[in-house]
N, C-alpha and C positions, 0 to 999 in steps of 0.2 A: 224600780228595776235599776240595776247598777251595771255600768259598762265593764265588760271583762277585759278590756284593753287598758283603760286608764283609771277606772274606779269612779268615773263621773256619773251623773244622773242621766237616765235615758228618758227622752221626751217622745210621746206618741205623735207621729206625724201623719199616719193614715190608718184607718180601721176598715176592714173588709165590710162591704155592704152585704146584706142578706140577699141571696139569689131570689129572683122572682118566683113566686109560688111556694116558698118555704112556709109551712104552717107551724112547725115545731121550733120556734126561734129559741126557746129556752135551752134546748139540747143541741143547737147548731154551734159548732166550734169555729168561731171567727178568728181571723189572724190579723196582726197589725205590723206596721213598719215603725221603727223607732230610730231616733238620732241622738247621739251623745251630745249633751250640752257643753262638754269640755273639749273633746277632741274632734267632734264632728262626724265620727264614724257612724254609718247607717247599718242597721240590722234589719233584715227582711223576714217576713213570715213567722213572727213570734206569736205564741198564744195570747189572746186578748181577754177573753171572758173570764170572770172570776172563778177561781178554783181549778183552772186548767194548768197542769204542771207539765204536760207532755207536748213537745213541739210536733204539730201535725204534719210537718213537711219532711223532717229528717230525724233519725234516731242517732243523736250525737254520741251516745254511749258506745256505739259500735265502731267509732272512728278512733284510731290510735293517734295519740299525741306525737307530733314530730319534734317537740322540744326536748 
């Protein structure tokens, strides 16, 4: 993963634990927090498990860019 602020490498600093009682761990969408190794910016609630391309928290495609 690449930082969209500076282009640095993102390092996973926390992975969501499976909730108690989850039986279908294969299809459970875990999230993670990452930190840029260059600029130090932290990004929260990003998809973690392989093959997941959709952020489960927000749909960023609906947000207009302010730049």
